[in-house]
N, C-alpha and C positions, 0 to 999 in steps of 0.2 A: 431492648432500644430500637433495634433493625426492624421487627416487626411493626412498630409504631410508625417509623419513618416510612416505611412500605405503605402503609395504611393512609396516613394522612396526605401521603404525596400522590395517591391514586386518583384517576378521573372520578370514582364514585364518591370519595369524601369530598371532592371538589365540589361537585353539584348538589351533594347533601348538605353539606355545613358551609358552603361558599368560601372555602379556604383558599388561599395563594398556594395552590399546590407547587407552581412552577419555583417560588422563591424558596419553599422548603426542601424541594429536591436539588435546586442549586446549591442551598446551604449544606445539605448533607454530604456532597462531593467534595466541598471545600473544608469543612469543619467537622472534628470528631467531638460527640455529644457523650460523654461518659455515662450519664444518667439523663431520666425524662425531665428533671429539674432543672438541669442546663439547657435543654432543648426549649423548655418553656420560657426561659430567660431570653434565650435568642428570638423566639417567637415574639415576646412583649414588645422588643425593642425595634423590631424589623417588620412585623405585620401590622395591617390597618386594625382598628380597635374591634370592628365587627368581626374579623376574621379571627383575631386572637380570642375573643368571647368565645367563639363556636368551638375553637380548639380546646379552650379551657373546659368548657361544657363536656366535650367529647372525652377528655382524659379523665375528668372526675366521674363519668358514666364508666369509663373501663375501670377505674380503681375501686369501684364498687363491687366489682365482680370478686367473689371470694377464692381464695388461693386454693383452699382445700374445703370440699362438701361432698354430700352424697350426690350422685348422679342426678335423681329427682330434683334437687336444689339447684344444680347447675343448669338443667333443663327449664326449670322455671325461671332464672335469672336470665338465660341467654332468649327465652320467649319474650319476656318483658321488654327486653332490649332491643330486640328486633322491630317488635310493635311500637315501641316508643320512638322509633325514627321517622314513623308516620309516612312510610313510602309512597304510597297511593296519593296522599293530598299533596306533597312535594313535588312528585316527579309528575303527577298530572298537571299541575299548576305549570310546570317547565315545559311539557308537551304543549299545553294551551299557548304558550307565549312564544312556541315555535322554537324553543331553544334545544330541544331533543326530538330525536324521530320516534317513530312507532315501534321498530326494532328494541331501541334502547329500553323504551317504556315497557314491551312486553317482557324483555329480558330481567329487568329489575322485579316486575311484580310476580313473575313465575318463579324466580329464584326466592324470593320471599317466601312464597307458598311452600317451594320445595324444602326451605330450611326448617319452617315449622313442622312439615311432615316428617323430616328427619328427626326433630327433637322428638316428636311422638313416638316414633319407631324406637329411638333408644330408652326412652322411658318406658314404654310397655315392655321392652325386652328385658330390662333390669328388674321391672316389679315382678316377673314370672321367675327371677332367679334368686339364689340364696345371696346375692350382693347388693340387695337393696339398700340397705342401710349402710353399708360400707363408704367411708370418706374415700376419696381419690384425689390427686393432685390436678391442678387446672389444665396443665400440659397434658395429662393423660386423658382428661375429657375432650381435648382439641384433637387430639389423636383418633379418639373414638369417633367423633363428628367427622373427620376427615374419611376416614376408613368409609363409614356409611354414606357420606355424600357422594364418594366417589363411584357408587352403583346408580347415582340419578344422573337424569339428563334432563336439560331445559330445552324443549322442541318451540322453537318459536312460529314454525309454520310445518306441518305435515308435507312431506314430499311424497313423490309417487314412488310406489314400491316396485316398478318395473325399472329393469336396468341392472347394472353390475355394483356390488360393493366392493370397493377396494379397501384390503385391509392387510397389516403386516401380519405374518405367520403367528406372532405371537398374541395376536387379539382375536384369534378365530375359534379358541376354547370355548363351547357351550353353545356354539351356532350349528345350524345344520341347513344345508342349501342344496339344490337338486343337483347342479353342476359347479365345481371348484376348478378353478384354472390356478395353478401355481407356476410362477414366472422365475426365472433367474436361477434355475438349477445349476450352478456352474461351481465347480470347485474353487474353493476359497471365497466364495461369496455366501454360498448356502450349501453347505456349513460353511462359516466363516470360524477357523480356528485361530486363536491367539495364542502363537507359540510361548512366548515370554512377555513378563511385565517390566518396564523399566527400573520398578523399585522392588519387587520380590520375583523371583524366578519360581517356577513350579514346586520344585523341591522345598524353598523356603515357606511356600505356601501350604504344602502338606504339612510342614511340622509345625506351623501356626495352628493349622486345624486340630490337630492332635492336642495343642495346648488349649484349645477351645476358641481359638480365633480364627471365625470362618472367612475365608477368601476365596475366591471363585478362581479355579486353576484351569488349564487347558482342557482337561478331561471333562470337569463339570460343564465347561462351556459346549463341549461338542454334546454332552447328554442334552442340554438344554436345546439346542439345535434339532436333535433326533426327536426330542418329545414334540417340539413344534410341528415338526414334518409329519410326524405320525398322527397328531391331532387333527391337522388340516385335512389330511386323506380322509381321515375318519368322518370330517364333516361333511362328505359328498354321500347324497342319498342314492344318485344315479350314476354320475360319470365324473371321472377326474380327467383333466387335460393338464400335462407336465411339460414345460418349454424350457429349452435350454441352447446353449451353443459352444463350440469349442473351437480354439484357433492356438497359435503357437503361444499365448500366454498362459493358458489354462484349458483344463478339458472339462469334460461333463460331470456334475456331481455323482459321487459314489451312491448316491440315494437310488438313482435309476437302476443301476445294476443291481442291488438288492431287491429292489420290487420285482423284476425279472425272476427272480428265484421263487417269489411267491406267486407270481401271475404270469405263468408260461406264454399265455395269449397277449402279451403287452405288445402293443404295436406301434412302431415308430415311423413318422413320417418326417422327410426332410423338406425343409420351406423352399419354395420355388425362389430361385435367384431374380427371376423376371415375372412380372406380373403382367396378365393381358389388362386391356382399359376395363372389362367389366369386372375385373377382380379388385380395383382400386376401392380403397374403403373410406378415402377422404377427399377434399378437393386438391389438398396439396400433394397427396400421393398420385392423383390422376395428372396433375400439372407436371409433375415431374417425370411421369411416363411420357408425355407429350412432347416434352423439352426434347427428347432423344430422336423425335421423328423428325425427318427431312422435309416431306411433304404433309402440309397440314390442311384438313378440311376447313372450309369457311367458317362453319358453325363452331368448331373448335379453337380457330384463331380469334372469334369475336368473344366467345366465353371468356380466353384466357385474358385477352385485353381488358375486359372489363373487370376482371378478378384482381389483376396485379398491375395493370398500367398499359398503356397504348405501345410502349416501348419494350415490351416484353420479349420479342423476338431477337432483339439487339441484345439484352441484358443476359438472354441463356447463355450467349458465348463470352460473357465478359470475363469470367474466370480464366479463360483460355487465353484472351487479347492481352490482359495485363502482364504476362510473361513473354509476350512478342518483345524482341529488341527492338527500341525506337518507339514502343506505342506510349500514348499520353496516359494510359492508365498504369504504365509502370512509373510514371513520373516524367516522361520527357516531354516539356511543355513549350515545344518549339513554336508552336503556332502563336502563342501570346507572349513571345518573347520581347516585343517591343514594350509591352505594359509591364513587364517584370523589369525592365530599365529603368521605368518610371518611379517605381518602388523604391528602389536603391539610389537612383541619381548618381550613379559612379561614385559612391562614397562607401567604404568598407572598413572593417576592423578585423583584428587578429582573430578574434572569437569566431567571427563570421566565415572567415577562410577555413579555418582549422575545422569547423563543422561541416563544411562542404568537403573538404578534404579527406575527413572522415567516411563520410557516406552521404552522397548528394540528396538522397532522400530524406535524411533527417535534417539537412539544411531548408528543406521545402516545408517540413512539418515545424521547426523551430523558427524560421526566419521569414519564411512567406505567409504560413498559415498562423503563426505566432502562438502555437500551443504549448503548454506547459505542461511537465509531468504532474498527473495526480499524485499528491502527497497527504498522508493523514498527519494531523498535527502532532508533533511529538513533544514531550516534556524534555528531551535532550535536545542539546545543541546542533544545529546541523553541520556538515563538514564544511559547506560554503561559508558559514557564518563563523566557524571557527578559523577557516582561512583568511577571513577578511579580519580578524581580531589579531591574528600575527602580523598580518601586512600593515595595519595601522599602528601597532605598538612600535615596530621596528622603523617605520618612516617618521614617526613623531619624535622618536630618540635620536636616531642618526641624522635627522632634519636639523636638530639643534647642534650638531657636530660637524656640520659641513666645513670641511678642510682641516679637520681635526683628527689626531691620531689616538684612538682610546687605548693603545696599548702604553702610550705614555701617561694615563691617569692613573690615580689612586684607584685600587680596585673596590677598596669598600665603599668610597664616595661614588664611584662609577656604579654600583649595584644599588646604592639607594636612590640615585637619581632614576635609575632605570624603574625602579619600584614604585616611584611616584608617578611615571608616565604610565606604568602598568595598571595602576589603580584607577587613574583618571579614565582611561580607554575601557577599563572594566565597568566603571560605574556608568559611562556614556553608553555601552552596548547593552547593559542591563537594563537601563531606563527606556532603551528603544526596542526592548524585547528580544534583542540578538542574542543574548546569553539568558537561557533557562533558569530560573530559580527554583530547582526542583531541591528533592531531599538530598541529592549529592552534591549540591552547589558548591560547598567547601571544598570536596574533593577534585571537582573540576577545576575550580579557581587553582587550587596548588598545582595541578598537573599543568595547566597554561604557564603558569610562573615559572615552572620548572623548565618546560621547553624553551621559553624566551630567553630565560637565564643561560642555558645551554647555548642557545644560539651567538648571543652578544658575547660568551666567554670564549666560544670557538672562533669567532670574527677578531678577538683580541689577539688570538694567537696567529691567526693569518696574517694580521697588520705587522706583528712582531717579526715576522719573516721578511715580508715585502718591506718595511723600511731598511731593511740592510741592504737592498738593492736600488729601491726606487723611493726615497724616503717622501717625496712629495705626492705620490700617487694615493690619492685619498678620496672618501665619499665627496663629490661635488653637486649631485643632485638625487633627491628621493622624490617618487611620485612624479616623475618628469613626463608632461602630457605632451601630445603633439597632434595637430589636425585639428578639426572641429572647429572651435572659436579661437584657438592659437594660431593667429594668422602669420606670426612669424617664424613658426615652426610648421612647415607644411611638408608632406611627402606625398609628391605627385609621381605618377608613373603613366607613361603613354602606352596603351594597351589597344591593338588594333586601331590606331589612329584615333583614339579618345583618350582625353585626360581623367585619369582614375585617382581619386584621392584617399587616403589611409588616415586613420587616426588611432590612438591608443594612449597608453601610459605606463611608463617603464619604472620598475619598482626602484632600482638604483643605477648610478652612473658613478664610477670611480675615475677620476682625471689627473692629470698633471700638465705641466705645459708641453709634453711631447706626445700623450696619447690617451686612450679612454678605453675602459670596459664595461659591460653591461651586467647586472646581476637581477636574476629574476627568482624568486621566493617560490618555492612549491611545497605543498603541505605533505604530498606522499609521493604521487607518481611522476617521475622524472622522464621526459623524453629522451631517445636515445639519438646517436649519431645516424643510424640507419633511418631513423622517422625523419630527421631534417631532408636528408637525402633523398627520400621518397616522398618527400612533400606532405608529410603526415604533422610535423610540427611547423606551424605557420607562424605561431607567436614571435620565436627568436628571428626568423629571417625578417619579419616586418620591424621588428625593433632595432637588428642591426643596421638595415637600410635607413630608418629614421635617423637614427644616430650619425650614421655616416653622412647623410645628408646635410643635418645641421651644424654637427661639431667637427666634420671633415672640412667644412668651408673655413674653420678658425684654424686650420693648419694641424690638427690633431690626427694622429694615426689610430685607425680601429685596431685595437688588439683583438676584439672578439667578444664571446658572451658565454655566459653559462648559468648552471642553476644552484640554488643553495636549499639543499634538503631541509625543512623544519623538523621532520619525524628524526633522521638522524643527526642533525646538525652538522653537516659537512657540504663542501660544493662538489658538484659531481656533474658530469656531462657536458654538453654544450658545443661551440664551435670555436675554435681559436687559432689565429695566425702564429707563424712561426716566432714572430717577435714577441709573444705572450708566455713563451716556455720558462721564463724567470718566475711566473708566478707558482707558487707551491702546490697546487692543485692540477696545473697543466702538465702532462707528461710528453704529449707530442703535439705540434702545432701543424697547421695547413701549408703546404709549401705555395701553393697556387691559391691563394686567398681571393685574388680576384674572381678567379672560377667558382670559388664558395659563394661569392656574393651574386656572381651570375645565374648560378643554381638557384638560389634563393629568389631572384627576379622572376626567373623561368616557372618555379613553382606557383608562386603568386599569380603572375598572369594565366596559367591554366585554369586556376581556380576561378578568377574573375571572368575568364571567357566561359566557362562552364555555367556559371551563374547567369550571365547576360543572354546565353543563348537557350536556356530554359533545361539543360540537360540535369533533371533531377531523379535520376534513374537509381534502383535499390542496388548498391554495390559498397558494402561495408568493407573497409580495408582491413580490420581487426575484427576480434567477436563483439558483439552487439552488447554494450553496456546496459545495465539494468535501469540506468535514470535516462535511458532514451525515450522520447515523449511518441517517438514513431515506431516504438518496438511491437506493439500490438496491431498496426495496420498496414505494415509494410508487405507482409506475407513474405518474407524472403526465406523463412523456413519453409514454405509452402512451394516456392520456387525451386529450391533446392532439391526438395523430396520430387518435383516433378522432373528433374535434370536428372537425379537417380534412376527414376525409372525409364526414361527414355534413352538410357545409357550414356548420356553427355558428361563429357570431362570436365570438373569443376575448375580445372586449371585452364 
């Protein structure tokens, strides 16, 4: 069945039978066909009539081949099959209509002749043997055809015999050349010894070999490499040149030392570190040599500029300039700072500030260049989509219970309503493609439900404790937006004499007639107190200042804010005033709460100032994450290596 799908989905079958190969290939990836009959039924329903008739004729031709017969009978049947394709007429017509090129036409016709030659050779070989009339299975004949065909080559155009043939050591057997160059004689590469196998180690492989199950082990692998090395050396009629290099990682292959025992006159020459101009073997090598010179001849400059561009002289020092402090090539775009101000128009959000605080160059890539991280399409739900799912479920559920204490509700009824919200959100996300319908969809759904249920159960416990002290301190807002189109909720700060506006959305605010606190849901990573003070956690500071600006005017006291971990189903971290110590998860509040808010304003202003001034230098405050889109272009690792070589202190 697999072979049938491979064949009918090939470009050859598409041209020969006018099959809709793309549809068949797509069907194969989406549907499992247990038998050719089911495949034929699918084709009847989904292919055009012309394409289906061609496929049906092809399948009937294939079914006419006997399952068991003598070799001569198989050859005769296969010969008739190939000739029945009428390849010369069909592909000749395609060539005349300019649907294919000459190379493909020659490839098809020469392959047809080669197949007929192979059938003749097989038939002749068996005519001269005692196996002439013995019947064999179709698969055995296919194997014979493959083995014989492997020795054939289709030459579209004869090339020049001068020059070098580049081969693997395993492909040299049977060839003889005047000169042989064997490269890469480095220990661990040639020979390359496989010490162990993840499934069977060498001892187990030896025992299996004694039982008749042949599996290659380290010794047999080494023997193979030794054979390839010896056969490559023997292929030289006049001269052998061996090349190798050694460094701290590995030394020269032991084969060279063995050769010295047999050839005492073996001469070793070390490659020169620096090449003279006349020793350059290519334009790029000559250009590299010239780039190290201070004084350029006029002819050399003209030649280099024609080869790579008129800015070559400035580009040759670019790699050094990019690491100079304040260099434009390191991301310091002070010269175009006015243009950058126009891009953002003094409007920011917490995500932008956090990106800049972590690494200004990352901000340049994400927010100025607007480059995203390339990712393969996955069958699994991504972490961000899963996080959005939790936020949406909790927002809808608690949004319907504003001002209510879930600790006072019947647990069974509460869980039933929660599951109803969960099912609705799950269906919406699945319809939008945010939840992948893979083979593990049911398990994934069960896991999502378990985490949501744990979160609400834990929140119920928190409210049971809070109600004893502040019974009216309950959820008052979910998905609370500020800035942007919310003209009645504006967070504005004056930074360097300019009004700067911020927008965002707070997951949840709990409040009563005296005060309020903020809750931000996090799937896994929770910023620490130190992140807040050092200006790495920018989300919570912006939220605290926004809530202070809007709710503080109503006379409510700002108790602080923290995080609710979805993974562990508990509240952790954050910043709280001393007045919030009655909350069951707050151990110690800040005495000087006004100073905390002032620090938040200071960190926000520093980020905005850096963005406006164009300071996008490479300076990650923590280890670079895999998801950073600028990871492969910032050259931060190269900068560190350069600093270490020059003896600079990373601190």
